[in-house]
C-alpha positions as a Markdown table, in Angstrom:
| # | Residue | x | y | z |
|---|---|---|---|---|
| 1 | Met | 21.0 | 44.5 | -113.1 |
| 2 | Ser | 19.1 | 44.5 | -109.9 |
| 3 | Thr | 19.8 | 42.1 | -107.1 |
| 4 | Arg | 16.2 | 42.0 | -105.8 |
| 5 | Ile | 12.8 | 41.1 | -107.1 |
| 6 | Thr | 9.5 | 42.6 | -106.0 |
| 7 | Arg | 7.2 | 41.0 | -103.5 |
| 8 | Asp | 4.7 | 40.3 | -106.3 |
| 9 | Glu | 7.4 | 38.7 | -108.4 |
| 10 | Leu | 8.3 | 36.5 | -105.4 |
| 11 | Ala | 4.7 | 35.5 | -104.9 |
| 12 | Ala | 4.5 | 34.4 | -108.6 |
| 13 | Arg | 7.8 | 32.5 | -108.2 |
| 14 | Ile | 6.4 | 30.5 | -105.2 |
| 15 | Ala | 3.1 | 29.9 | -107.0 |
| 16 | Ala | 5.0 | 28.3 | -109.9 |
| 17 | Asp | 6.4 | 25.7 | -107.4 |
| 18 | Ile | 3.1 | 24.5 | -106.1 |
| 19 | Pro | 2.0 | 21.3 | -107.8 |
| 20 | Glu | -1.4 | 20.5 | -109.2 |
| 21 | Gly | -3.7 | 18.9 | -106.6 |
| 22 | Ala | -1.9 | 20.3 | -103.6 |
| 23 | Tyr | -3.8 | 21.4 | -100.5 |
| 24 | Val | -2.1 | 24.7 | -99.5 |
| 25 | Asn | -2.3 | 27.2 | -96.6 |
| 26 | Leu | -1.1 | 30.7 | -97.1 |
| 27 | Gly | 0.1 | 32.5 | -94.0 |
| 28 | Ile | -1.0 | 36.0 | -92.9 |
| 29 | Gly | 0.7 | 38.9 | -94.7 |
| 30 | Ala | 2.8 | 38.6 | -97.9 |
| 31 | Pro | 2.1 | 34.8 | -98.4 |
| 32 | Thr | -1.5 | 35.7 | -99.2 |
| 33 | Leu | -0.3 | 37.2 | -102.5 |
| 34 | Val | 0.5 | 33.8 | -103.8 |
| 35 | Ala | -3.2 | 33.1 | -104.3 |
| 36 | Asn | -3.2 | 35.8 | -107.0 |
| 37 | Tyr | -0.6 | 34.0 | -109.1 |
| 38 | Leu | -1.7 | 30.4 | -109.1 |
| 39 | Pro | -2.2 | 29.1 | -112.7 |
| 40 | Asp | -5.8 | 29.0 | -113.8 |
| 41 | Asp | -5.3 | 25.7 | -115.5 |
| 42 | Leu | -4.2 | 23.9 | -112.4 |
| 43 | Glu | -6.4 | 22.7 | -109.5 |
| 44 | Ile | -4.8 | 23.9 | -106.3 |
| 45 | Ile | -6.9 | 23.9 | -103.2 |
| 46 | Leu | -6.3 | 26.8 | -100.7 |
| 47 | His | -7.1 | 26.3 | -97.0 |
| 48 | Thr | -7.5 | 29.1 | -94.5 |
| 49 | Glu | -7.5 | 28.3 | -90.8 |
| 50 | Asn | -10.6 | 30.2 | -90.0 |
| 51 | Gly | -12.6 | 27.5 | -91.8 |
| 52 | Leu | -12.6 | 27.6 | -95.6 |
| 53 | Leu | -11.3 | 25.1 | -98.1 |
| 54 | Gly | -11.3 | 26.2 | -101.8 |
| 55 | Met | -10.3 | 29.9 | -101.2 |
| 56 | Gly | -9.9 | 31.9 | -104.4 |
| 57 | Pro | -7.9 | 35.2 | -105.1 |
| 58 | Ala | -8.7 | 38.6 | -103.6 |
| 59 | Pro | -12.0 | 40.0 | -105.0 |
| 60 | Glu | -12.3 | 43.1 | -107.1 |
| 61 | Ser | -13.0 | 46.2 | -105.0 |
| 62 | Gly | -16.7 | 46.3 | -106.0 |
| 63 | Ala | -17.3 | 42.6 | -105.3 |
| 64 | Ile | -16.2 | 42.2 | -101.6 |
| 65 | Asp | -18.3 | 40.0 | -99.4 |
| 66 | Pro | -17.6 | 41.2 | -95.8 |
| 67 | Asp | -18.5 | 37.7 | -94.4 |
| 68 | Leu | -15.9 | 36.0 | -96.6 |
| 69 | Ile | -12.4 | 36.6 | -95.2 |
| 70 | Asn | -9.1 | 34.7 | -94.6 |
| 71 | Ala | -7.3 | 34.3 | -91.3 |
| 72 | Gly | -5.8 | 37.8 | -91.7 |
| 73 | Lys | -9.3 | 39.3 | -92.0 |
| 74 | Gln | -8.7 | 40.2 | -95.6 |
| 75 | Pro | -11.5 | 39.7 | -98.1 |
| 76 | Val | -11.2 | 36.7 | -100.3 |
| 77 | Thr | -13.3 | 34.7 | -102.8 |
| 78 | Ala | -14.6 | 31.2 | -102.7 |
| 79 | Leu | -14.2 | 28.9 | -105.8 |
| 80 | Ala | -16.9 | 26.6 | -107.0 |
| 81 | Gly | -17.0 | 23.6 | -104.6 |
| 82 | Ala | -15.6 | 25.5 | -101.7 |
| 83 | Ala | -16.4 | 24.2 | -98.2 |
| 84 | Tyr | -16.9 | 25.9 | -94.8 |
| 85 | Phe | -16.3 | 24.2 | -91.5 |
| 86 | His | -15.6 | 24.7 | -87.8 |
| 87 | His | -12.4 | 26.2 | -86.6 |
| 88 | Ala | -11.6 | 22.9 | -84.7 |
| 89 | Asp | -12.0 | 20.9 | -87.9 |
| 90 | Ser | -9.7 | 23.4 | -89.7 |
| 91 | Phe | -6.9 | 22.9 | -87.1 |
| 92 | Ala | -7.4 | 19.1 | -87.3 |
| 93 | Met | -6.5 | 19.4 | -90.9 |
| 94 | Met | -3.4 | 21.5 | -90.1 |
| 95 | Arg | -2.2 | 19.3 | -87.3 |
| 96 | Gly | -3.1 | 16.0 | -89.0 |
| 97 | Gly | -0.7 | 16.2 | -91.9 |
| 98 | His | -3.5 | 16.9 | -94.5 |
| 99 | Leu | -1.8 | 20.0 | -96.0 |
| 100 | Asp | 0.8 | 19.5 | -98.7 |
| 101 | Val | 2.3 | 23.0 | -98.5 |
| 102 | Cys | 2.1 | 26.0 | -96.2 |
| 103 | Val | 3.7 | 29.3 | -97.0 |
| 104 | Leu | 4.7 | 31.4 | -94.0 |
| 105 | Gly | 6.6 | 34.6 | -93.3 |
| 106 | Ala | 9.7 | 34.7 | -91.0 |
| 107 | Phe | 11.8 | 36.8 | -88.7 |
| 108 | Gln | 14.5 | 34.1 | -88.8 |
| 109 | Val | 15.2 | 30.7 | -90.4 |
| 110 | Ser | 18.2 | 28.7 | -89.2 |
| 111 | Gln | 20.3 | 26.5 | -91.4 |
| 112 | Ala | 18.9 | 23.5 | -89.6 |
| 113 | Gly | 15.4 | 24.6 | -90.8 |
| 114 | Asp | 14.2 | 26.0 | -87.5 |
| 115 | Leu | 11.6 | 28.8 | -87.9 |
| 116 | Ser | 11.0 | 31.9 | -85.8 |
| 117 | Asn | 8.1 | 34.0 | -87.2 |
| 118 | Trp | 5.8 | 35.0 | -84.3 |
| 119 | Ser | 7.9 | 37.2 | -82.0 |
| 120 | Thr | 11.2 | 39.0 | -81.9 |
| 121 | Gly | 11.1 | 38.8 | -78.1 |
| 122 | Ala | 11.1 | 42.6 | -77.8 |
| 123 | Pro | 9.7 | 44.1 | -74.6 |
| 124 | Gly | 6.0 | 44.9 | -75.1 |
| 125 | Ala | 5.8 | 42.9 | -78.4 |
| 126 | Ile | 2.3 | 41.5 | -79.0 |
| 127 | Pro | 2.3 | 37.7 | -79.2 |
| 128 | Ala | 1.0 | 36.8 | -82.6 |
| 129 | Val | 1.7 | 33.1 | -83.1 |
| 130 | Gly | -1.8 | 32.3 | -84.5 |
| 131 | Gly | -1.8 | 28.9 | -86.2 |
| 132 | Ala | 1.8 | 29.1 | -87.3 |
| 133 | Met | 3.0 | 26.4 | -84.9 |
| 134 | Asp | 0.4 | 24.0 | -86.1 |
| 135 | Leu | 1.2 | 24.7 | -89.8 |
| 136 | Ala | 4.9 | 24.5 | -89.2 |
| 137 | Ile | 4.7 | 21.0 | -87.8 |
| 138 | Gly | 1.7 | 19.7 | -89.7 |
| 139 | Ala | 2.3 | 20.6 | -93.3 |
| 140 | Lys | 4.3 | 18.2 | -95.5 |
| 141 | Gln | 6.4 | 21.1 | -96.9 |
| 142 | Val | 7.0 | 24.5 | -95.3 |
| 143 | Phe | 7.9 | 27.3 | -97.7 |
| 144 | Val | 9.0 | 30.6 | -96.2 |
| 145 | Met | 8.5 | 33.9 | -98.0 |
| 146 | Thr | 10.6 | 36.8 | -96.7 |
| 147 | Asp | 13.1 | 39.5 | -97.5 |
| 148 | Leu | 16.6 | 38.2 | -97.1 |
| 149 | Leu | 17.7 | 41.2 | -95.0 |
| 150 | Thr | 16.0 | 43.1 | -92.2 |
| 151 | Lys | 15.5 | 46.9 | -92.4 |
| 152 | Ala | 18.8 | 47.1 | -90.4 |
| 153 | Gly | 20.6 | 45.0 | -93.0 |
| 154 | Glu | 20.8 | 41.8 | -90.9 |
| 155 | Ser | 20.3 | 38.4 | -92.5 |
| 156 | Lys | 17.1 | 36.6 | -91.7 |
| 157 | Leu | 19.0 | 33.4 | -92.6 |
| 158 | Val | 21.0 | 32.5 | -89.5 |
| 159 | Glu | 23.2 | 29.8 | -88.1 |
| 160 | Ala | 20.8 | 29.4 | -85.1 |
| 161 | Cys | 17.6 | 31.4 | -84.3 |
| 162 | Thr | 17.8 | 33.9 | -81.5 |
| 163 | Tyr | 14.0 | 34.6 | -81.5 |
| 164 | Pro | 11.4 | 32.4 | -79.9 |
| 165 | Leu | 10.9 | 29.3 | -82.1 |
| 166 | Thr | 7.7 | 28.5 | -84.1 |
| 167 | Gly | 8.9 | 25.1 | -85.2 |
| 168 | Val | 12.1 | 23.0 | -85.2 |
| 169 | Gly | 13.6 | 21.6 | -88.4 |
| 170 | Cys | 10.4 | 22.3 | -90.2 |
| 171 | Val | 11.4 | 24.6 | -93.2 |
| 172 | Thr | 11.8 | 23.0 | -96.6 |
| 173 | Arg | 12.6 | 26.0 | -98.7 |
| 174 | Val | 13.1 | 29.8 | -98.2 |
| 175 | Tyr | 12.0 | 32.2 | -101.0 |
| 176 | Thr | 13.6 | 35.6 | -100.6 |
| 177 | Asp | 13.9 | 38.8 | -102.7 |
| 178 | His | 17.5 | 37.9 | -103.5 |
| 179 | Ala | 17.4 | 34.1 | -104.0 |
| 180 | Val | 15.7 | 30.8 | -103.3 |
| 181 | Phe | 17.3 | 28.5 | -100.7 |
| 182 | Asp | 16.7 | 24.9 | -99.9 |
| 183 | Val | 17.5 | 23.5 | -96.4 |
| 184 | Val | 19.7 | 20.5 | -97.0 |
| 185 | Asp | 21.7 | 18.5 | -94.4 |
| 186 | Gly | 21.9 | 21.4 | -92.0 |
| 187 | Arg | 23.0 | 24.0 | -94.6 |
| 188 | Phe | 21.3 | 26.4 | -97.0 |
| 189 | Ala | 21.7 | 25.5 | -100.6 |
| 190 | Val | 21.2 | 28.2 | -103.2 |
| 191 | Arg | 18.6 | 26.9 | -105.5 |
| 192 | Glu | 18.2 | 30.0 | -107.7 |
| 193 | Ala | 19.8 | 33.4 | -107.5 |
| 194 | Tyr | 18.3 | 36.6 | -108.9 |
| 195 | Gly | 20.0 | 39.3 | -110.9 |
| 196 | Asp | 23.6 | 39.8 | -110.0 |
| 197 | Asn | 23.5 | 37.6 | -106.9 |
| 198 | Thr | 25.9 | 34.7 | -106.7 |
| 199 | Ala | 26.5 | 32.0 | -104.1 |
| 200 | Glu | 29.5 | 34.0 | -103.0 |
| 201 | Ser | 27.7 | 37.3 | -102.7 |
| 202 | Leu | 24.9 | 35.7 | -100.8 |
| 203 | Ala | 27.3 | 34.0 | -98.4 |
| 204 | Glu | 28.8 | 37.4 | -97.7 |
| 205 | Leu | 25.3 | 38.9 | -97.1 |
| 206 | Thr | 24.2 | 36.1 | -94.8 |
| 207 | Gly | 27.5 | 35.4 | -93.1 |
| 208 | Leu | 26.9 | 31.7 | -93.7 |
| 209 | Glu | 28.6 | 28.9 | -95.5 |
| 210 | Leu | 26.3 | 28.1 | -98.4 |
| 211 | Thr | 26.1 | 25.3 | -100.9 |
| 212 | Gly | 26.4 | 26.5 | -104.5 |
| 213 | Val | 23.5 | 26.9 | -107.0 |
| 214 | Arg | 21.5 | 23.8 | -107.4 |
| 215 | Asp | 19.9 | 22.5 | -110.6 |
């Protein structure tokens, strides 16, 4: 049995945890895939920081409106009742605690729930924080969507972040291709493990002391 799930499967897993009536921001990159897996029978309102509330899934290739994009400049759709507004109003929503959930990518997440997702600090790296800081401290719940390991095989779950921080103690849950982890009392708790993964094997991969699988 495999120990990893695909990125689309992970997006569907995150979508299943978003409750009806939630106002949600999906970060640039992989988190945007979550929009494609939200249940049709639930009302979930997607927000994008460039000024749209009521964003729908990606359009079919022949139905792209070049003026309708998300914060990552990807074409999107607008659902019935969608609203457009000024960038400043959008950030007021983000900073003012009006979003129930945001889904962000990550370079590192610490066991204290600290998030690093805008820079590795490498020389010549392009700063790309965008609205991530505002989302990290403003959303009621912060879900992280990421691979568990880097391309070099290093864990993205760490005891303490070594990259520049996006937010402190802000992460609620981390969804990875190996397992789902909750941040609980300064430790990662394995909420759900995929395939052959166990709390013990995940502890070996991450080098962290993990709490066992949660109900």
